[in-house]
N, C-alpha and C positions, 0 to 999 in steps of 0.2 A: 476706160473702165465702165462697165455697165453694172447697174444694181437692180435687184429684183428678178422676177421671173422673165427670162428672155427666150425667144425662139431663135435657134441658131441661124435661120435665114435672115432675121433682122440684124443680127450681129455682123454677118458676112456682108449684107447690103451697106451697113454703115461704114465698115472698113473700106469697102470699094469706093464709097462716096468721098471719104477722106483722101484716098489715093488720087482719085480723079480731080478733086478740088485743088490739091497741092502739087500736082504733077508739073505745072509750069514753073514752079520755084526750084526744081532740082533737075539735074541732068539725068539721073536715074532713080526711079523709085521701083524697086522690085515688086512684081505682081505676085510673088509667092506669099500667100497668106494662109496660115493655119490657125484654126480656132478650136478650142475645146471648152465645152460647157458641161458643168456638173452642178446640178441644183440640190445635191445632197450635202448639207453642211457637215463639217467635222464634228466628231463626238463632243458634246458639251457646248456647242455653239448653235446659234439659231439661224445663221446665214452663211452661205458660201460666197466666195469672191473669185473673179476671173481676171487674170492679168494677161495682157498681150503686148508684144514688143516687136520691133523690127530687127531681125537677126543680122541684117546687113550692117547695121550700125555698130555691131560688136565684132565683126569679122576680123578687124585689124588686131584686136586683143587676142583672139584665138590664133592668128597667124604668128604673133610674137611669142605666145606660149609654146607653139609647136617648134619654134627655132631652137 
């Protein structure tokens, strides 16, 4: 998670760095990365937040829900 004003290029570079750094620990780390940055906070709040996750980690849950 990143705080403060971020440039989307910086976020993408950091995610790629994490993938490259940890790729030797796992058989497969998908290179499908999507990021969305919105620096406009919700009404009544002073800051917005961005969450990112690996959708491959929850694919089993979706598979079970689909059955």
